C-alpha positions as CSV (number, residue, x, y, z in Angstrom):
1,M,-22.0,-124.6,-76.4
2,E,-18.4,-125.9,-76.0
3,F,-17.7,-129.4,-77.2
4,P,-15.5,-131.2,-74.6
5,P,-12.2,-132.5,-76.1
6,S,-12.6,-135.9,-74.3
7,R,-16.1,-136.3,-75.9
8,T,-14.6,-135.4,-79.3
9,A,-11.9,-138.1,-78.8
10,D,-14.6,-140.6,-77.8
11,N,-16.6,-139.8,-81.0
12,I,-13.6,-140.2,-83.3
13,G,-12.8,-143.6,-81.7
14,Q,-16.4,-144.7,-82.1
15,I,-16.6,-143.6,-85.7
16,K,-13.5,-145.6,-86.5
17,A,-14.7,-148.6,-84.6
18,F,-18.1,-148.7,-86.4
19,E,-16.9,-147.6,-89.9
20,N,-18.8,-150.4,-91.5
21,H,-21.9,-150.3,-89.3
22,P,-24.1,-147.4,-90.6
23,E,-26.9,-147.8,-88.0
24,K,-24.5,-147.6,-85.1
25,L,-22.7,-144.7,-86.7
26,K,-26.0,-142.9,-87.0
27,E,-26.6,-143.2,-83.3
28,I,-23.1,-141.8,-82.6
29,L,-23.7,-138.8,-84.9
30,R,-27.1,-138.2,-83.3
31,N,-25.4,-137.7,-80.0
32,I,-23.1,-135.0,-81.2
33,P,-24.7,-131.7,-80.1
34,N,-24.4,-129.8,-83.4
35,R,-23.3,-130.7,-87.0
36,S,-20.9,-127.7,-86.9
37,H,-18.8,-129.6,-84.3
38,F,-17.7,-131.8,-87.2
39,V,-15.3,-128.9,-88.1
40,I,-13.5,-129.8,-84.9
41,L,-13.8,-133.5,-85.6
42,T,-12.3,-133.2,-89.1
43,H,-9.2,-131.3,-87.8
44,L,-8.6,-133.9,-85.1
45,C,-9.2,-136.7,-87.5
46,W,-6.3,-135.5,-89.6
47,A,-4.1,-135.3,-86.6
48,W,-5.1,-138.8,-85.4
49,G,-4.7,-140.4,-88.8
50,F,-8.3,-140.7,-89.8
51,Q,-9.0,-139.1,-93.2
52,V,-11.5,-136.2,-93.4
53,F,-12.7,-137.5,-96.7
54,N,-13.7,-140.8,-95.1
55,L,-15.6,-139.0,-92.3
56,L,-17.6,-136.9,-94.8
57,L,-18.3,-140.1,-96.8
58,F,-19.7,-141.6,-93.6
59,L,-21.9,-138.5,-93.0
60,K,-23.3,-138.9,-96.5
61,K,-23.9,-142.6,-95.9
62,I,-25.6,-141.9,-92.5
63,D,-28.0,-139.3,-94.0
64,R,-29.3,-142.0,-96.3
65,Y,-30.2,-144.1,-93.3
66,M,-32.7,-141.5,-92.0
67,R,-36.2,-142.9,-91.5
68,I,-38.6,-140.6,-93.3
69,L,-42.4,-140.4,-92.8
70,V,-44.3,-139.1,-95.8
71,T,-47.9,-138.1,-95.2
72,G,-50.4,-138.0,-98.1
73,S,-48.6,-140.9,-99.7
74,A,-51.6,-141.9,-101.8
75,G,-51.7,-138.4,-103.4
76,K,-50.0,-137.4,-106.6
77,L,-47.1,-135.6,-104.9
78,G,-46.8,-137.9,-101.9
79,K,-46.6,-141.0,-104.1
80,V,-43.7,-139.8,-106.2
81,T,-42.0,-138.3,-103.1
82,V,-42.0,-141.8,-101.5
83,Q,-40.6,-143.3,-104.7
84,E,-38.0,-140.5,-105.1
85,L,-36.7,-141.0,-101.6
86,R,-36.7,-144.8,-101.8
87,N,-34.8,-144.6,-105.1
88,S,-32.3,-142.4,-103.3
89,G,-31.7,-145.0,-100.6
90,Y,-33.8,-143.7,-97.8
91,T,-36.0,-145.8,-95.5
92,V,-39.5,-144.4,-96.1
93,V,-42.9,-145.0,-94.7
94,G,-45.9,-143.7,-96.5
95,A,-48.9,-142.7,-94.5
96,D,-52.4,-141.8,-95.7
97,I,-56.1,-142.3,-94.9
98,L,-56.3,-144.1,-98.3
99,A,-54.6,-147.3,-99.3
100,S,-52.2,-147.3,-102.2
101,D,-49.0,-149.0,-103.3
102,T,-47.0,-146.3,-101.6
103,T,-49.1,-146.3,-98.4
104,D,-47.6,-148.4,-95.6
105,L,-49.6,-147.0,-92.8
106,I,-53.3,-145.9,-92.6
107,L,-53.2,-142.8,-90.5
108,D,-55.7,-140.0,-89.7
109,I,-53.6,-136.9,-88.9
110,Q,-56.6,-135.4,-87.1
111,D,-56.1,-138.1,-84.4
112,F,-53.3,-136.8,-82.2
113,Q,-52.8,-140.0,-80.2
114,S,-52.4,-142.1,-83.4
115,V,-50.0,-139.5,-84.8
116,L,-48.0,-139.5,-81.6
117,A,-47.8,-143.3,-81.5
118,F,-47.0,-143.8,-85.2
119,T,-44.3,-141.1,-85.5
120,K,-41.9,-142.7,-83.0
121,G,-38.6,-143.6,-84.4
122,F,-38.5,-141.3,-87.4
123,D,-35.8,-138.7,-88.2
124,A,-37.9,-136.5,-90.5
125,I,-41.5,-135.9,-91.7
126,I,-42.5,-134.7,-95.1
127,H,-46.1,-133.5,-94.8
128,T,-48.0,-133.5,-98.1
129,A,-51.4,-134.6,-96.8
130,A,-54.1,-131.9,-97.0
131,L,-57.5,-130.9,-98.3
132,H,-56.8,-129.0,-101.5
133,G,-58.3,-126.3,-103.8
134,R,-60.4,-128.9,-105.5
135,H,-62.1,-129.7,-102.2
136,V,-63.3,-126.0,-102.1
137,D,-65.0,-126.7,-105.5
138,L,-66.5,-129.9,-103.9
139,Q,-67.9,-127.6,-101.2
140,Y,-66.1,-129.1,-98.2
141,S,-66.8,-127.0,-95.1
142,R,-64.4,-124.5,-93.6
143,Q,-64.3,-126.7,-90.5
144,S,-63.1,-129.6,-92.6
145,F,-60.2,-127.6,-93.9
146,V,-59.3,-126.4,-90.4
147,D,-59.5,-129.9,-89.0
148,T,-57.4,-131.5,-91.7
149,N,-55.0,-128.8,-92.7
150,I,-54.4,-126.8,-89.5
151,T,-55.1,-129.3,-86.7
152,G,-53.5,-132.2,-88.6
153,T,-50.3,-130.2,-89.2
154,L,-50.3,-129.0,-85.5
155,N,-50.6,-132.6,-84.4
156,L,-47.6,-133.7,-86.5
157,L,-45.5,-130.7,-85.2
158,N,-46.4,-131.5,-81.6
159,A,-45.6,-135.2,-82.2
160,C,-42.2,-134.2,-83.6
161,I,-41.4,-132.4,-80.3
162,K,-42.6,-135.4,-78.2
163,N,-40.7,-137.9,-80.4
164,Q,-37.6,-135.7,-81.0
165,I,-38.0,-135.5,-84.7
166,R,-35.8,-132.7,-85.9
167,R,-36.8,-132.1,-89.5
168,F,-40.3,-131.2,-90.8
169,L,-41.0,-130.3,-94.4
170,F,-44.3,-128.7,-95.2
171,T,-45.8,-128.6,-98.7
172,S,-47.7,-125.4,-99.1
173,T,-49.0,-124.0,-102.4
174,T,-48.4,-121.1,-104.8
175,S,-52.2,-120.6,-104.6
176,I,-51.4,-118.9,-101.3
177,Y,-50.4,-115.7,-103.2
178,G,-54.1,-115.4,-104.0
179,N,-55.2,-111.8,-104.8
180,A,-51.6,-110.7,-105.1
181,L,-51.6,-112.4,-108.5
182,A,-54.1,-109.9,-109.9
183,D,-52.7,-107.1,-112.1
184,D,-54.5,-105.6,-115.0
185,H,-51.4,-104.3,-116.8
186,E,-48.7,-107.0,-116.5
187,A,-47.9,-110.5,-115.4
188,V,-47.0,-110.8,-111.7
189,W,-43.4,-111.8,-110.9
190,V,-43.9,-114.4,-108.2
191,T,-40.9,-114.8,-105.8
192,E,-41.1,-115.7,-102.2
193,Q,-41.0,-112.0,-101.4
194,L,-44.4,-111.5,-102.9
195,I,-46.8,-111.0,-99.9
196,A,-49.4,-113.7,-99.7
197,R,-53.0,-112.6,-100.0
198,P,-55.2,-115.7,-99.5
199,R,-58.5,-115.7,-101.3
200,D,-60.3,-118.9,-100.0
201,I,-60.3,-121.3,-97.0
202,Y,-57.7,-123.5,-98.7
203,D,-55.2,-120.6,-99.0
204,I,-56.0,-119.4,-95.5
205,T,-55.3,-122.8,-93.9
206,K,-52.1,-123.2,-95.8
207,Q,-50.9,-119.8,-94.6
208,A,-51.8,-120.7,-91.0
209,C,-49.8,-123.9,-91.3
210,E,-46.8,-122.0,-92.7
211,E,-46.9,-119.7,-89.6
212,L,-47.2,-122.7,-87.3
213,C,-44.0,-124.1,-88.9
214,R,-42.3,-120.8,-88.4
215,D,-43.3,-120.7,-84.8
216,F,-41.9,-124.2,-84.1
217,F,-38.7,-123.3,-85.9
218,E,-38.3,-120.1,-83.7
219,K,-39.6,-121.4,-80.4
220,E,-38.8,-125.1,-80.4
221,G,-35.7,-125.3,-82.5
222,M,-37.2,-127.6,-85.1
223,M,-35.8,-127.5,-88.6
224,T,-39.1,-126.7,-90.4
225,S,-39.1,-125.5,-94.0
226,I,-41.9,-124.6,-96.5
227,Y,-42.3,-125.6,-100.1
228,R,-44.9,-123.7,-102.1
229,V,-45.6,-126.0,-105.0
230,G,-46.9,-125.0,-108.4
231,R,-49.9,-126.4,-110.3
232,F,-49.9,-130.2,-111.1
233,L,-53.6,-131.0,-111.6
234,P,-54.7,-133.6,-114.1
235,E,-55.4,-131.5,-117.2
236,S,-55.3,-131.9,-121.0
237,E,-52.0,-132.0,-122.7
238,N,-52.5,-128.6,-124.1
239,I,-53.3,-127.0,-120.8
240,T,-50.6,-128.8,-119.0
241,L,-48.0,-127.7,-121.6
242,N,-49.2,-124.0,-121.4
243,H,-49.0,-124.0,-117.6
244,R,-45.5,-125.5,-117.7
245,L,-44.5,-122.1,-119.3
246,Y,-45.2,-120.0,-116.3
247,R,-47.0,-121.7,-113.3
248,G,-46.9,-125.5,-113.6
249,L,-44.9,-128.2,-111.8
250,D,-44.2,-131.8,-112.6
251,E,-44.7,-133.7,-109.4
252,R,-41.4,-135.5,-110.0
253,D,-39.6,-132.2,-109.9
254,G,-41.6,-131.4,-106.7
255,A,-40.4,-134.6,-105.1
256,A,-36.8,-133.9,-106.1
257,G,-37.1,-130.4,-104.5
258,L,-38.4,-132.0,-101.3
259,R,-35.5,-134.5,-101.2
260,L,-33.1,-131.6,-101.6
261,G,-34.8,-129.8,-98.7
262,L,-34.5,-132.9,-96.6
263,E,-30.8,-133.1,-97.2
264,Y,-30.1,-129.4,-96.3
265,D,-29.2,-128.2,-92.8
266,F,-31.2,-124.9,-92.3
267,S,-29.9,-122.3,-89.9
268,S,-33.0,-120.0,-90.6
269,F,-36.6,-120.6,-91.4
270,E,-37.0,-120.7,-95.2
271,I,-39.9,-120.7,-97.7
272,F,-39.3,-121.9,-101.3
273,N,-41.3,-121.8,-104.5
274,L,-41.1,-125.0,-106.5
275,S,-42.2,-124.9,-110.1
276,S,-40.9,-126.1,-113.4
277,G,-39.3,-122.8,-114.1
278,S,-40.0,-120.3,-116.9
279,P,-38.1,-118.7,-119.8
280,F,-39.6,-115.3,-119.2
281,H,-37.8,-112.2,-117.8
282,L,-38.9,-109.1,-116.0
283,E,-38.9,-107.2,-119.3
284,D,-41.4,-109.6,-120.8
285,L,-44.1,-109.1,-118.2
286,I,-46.2,-106.5,-120.0
287,D,-46.0,-108.3,-123.4
288,I,-46.9,-111.8,-122.0
289,K,-49.9,-110.3,-120.3
290,T,-51.3,-108.7,-123.4
291,N,-49.9,-110.8,-126.3
292,P,-47.7,-113.7,-125.2
293,L,-47.3,-115.5,-128.5
294,P,-44.5,-113.4,-130.0
295,V,-42.6,-113.8,-126.7
296,I,-43.1,-117.5,-126.6
297,A,-42.0,-117.8,-130.2
298,K,-38.8,-115.8,-129.4
299,Y,-37.8,-118.4,-126.8
300,Y,-39.3,-121.5,-128.4
301,P,-39.6,-121.0,-132.2
302,E,-40.0,-124.8,-132.6
303,A,-43.2,-124.7,-130.5
304,I,-45.2,-123.0,-133.2
305,A,-45.1,-125.9,-135.6
306,I,-45.7,-128.5,-132.8
307,Y,-48.7,-126.7,-131.5
308,Q,-50.1,-126.4,-135.1
309,E,-49.6,-130.1,-135.7
310,N,-51.5,-131.0,-132.6
311,N,-54.2,-128.4,-132.9
312,W,-53.2,-126.8,-129.6
313,S,-53.7,-123.2,-128.6
314,F,-51.2,-120.9,-126.9
315,P,-52.4,-119.0,-123.9
316,A,-54.1,-115.7,-124.8
317,S,-52.7,-114.1,-121.7
318,I,-50.2,-115.0,-119.0
319,D,-51.0,-113.5,-115.7
320,R,-48.0,-114.7,-113.5
321,V,-44.5,-116.1,-113.7
322,Y,-43.5,-118.4,-110.8
323,R,-39.8,-118.1,-110.0
324,C,-37.9,-120.8,-108.1
325,D,-34.5,-119.1,-108.1
326,K,-34.2,-119.3,-104.4
327,A,-34.6,-123.1,-104.4
328,T,-32.0,-123.2,-107.2
329,E,-29.5,-121.0,-105.3
330,I,-29.8,-122.6,-101.9
331,L,-30.9,-126.2,-102.5
332,G,-29.4,-126.8,-106.0
333,Y,-33.0,-127.3,-107.3
334,N,-32.9,-127.8,-111.1
335,P,-36.3,-128.9,-112.6
336,K,-36.0,-131.5,-115.3
337,Y,-39.6,-131.7,-116.5
338,T,-39.8,-128.3,-118.0
339,F,-41.8,-126.8,-120.9
340,T,-39.0,-127.9,-123.3
341,Y,-39.0,-131.5,-121.9
342,L,-42.8,-131.8,-122.2
343,L,-42.9,-130.1,-125.6
344,N,-40.5,-132.6,-127.0
345,E,-42.2,-135.5,-125.3
346,L,-45.7,-134.6,-126.4
347,G,-44.6,-133.4,-129.8
348,Q,-42.9,-136.7,-130.6
349,G,-45.9,-138.6,-129.3
């Protein structure tokens, strides 16, 4: 689509006029058909005496004025995501069926009319609300999973179309890889290229939601993206530390990953693993499956004494290695709360 020169001139004049009024600038930028047209704008800005650097600064400022809805705000990941975004300067509304200090709106995502009404005026939705794996253990019905996870997600996606919300971030799970994680001979190298093989209703509904997001990206032009998060259940220090070696995620890193996804302009549908990283390499996969201790000691010699002092046990076998290289390469994701961080923190404690 060609961008009319007269419209470009009007936009530049408006940007200059409202330089110190971020909310008005936001509306101007919203009306520009495509962010790529800023290439044209920047060249003309030079010619007309308006510095490109200032324009880009304004774009950065405007992004921070996005209104974000975070569902599942009473949950572990939702709560820290609300906090992460607020600390980064965003206007955030937390929504959940449960009250909490990060929940501003009580909302049942199964109720489409409520979802439609309460999502007006937002620029993006980060969807963390769901029934999880622990609800399988609590014997929630398959229908409950379908109603909350699939219908709830579809309601939000449809509301985005009705209310012209362009960005939708869906938190999925590394559990979706399911039976693909089973290998008797070596640990499984888990990248986004590994084909998901769901093994329970939780995994099944998450996979269905991912495909709904793909469909809305391809058919509706929404900027949907998927974040398969690693394990961050409440567990003992020893188990948490062990998991941080190969499959764990600190929810604060998860929230940072979601913020990075929010700030990225996607030209294609993308799925990302989010974990706390791992020191292991492809050549380690057989050894960590059968006898991981020597490999762990090679990368973390200091861990041996700390484990002994705390009467902790190393994993007897490591069956998978979650990789988040794609998120690092595309989004600049760099987990902070790694095995090393936790080892030092717990060891000092």
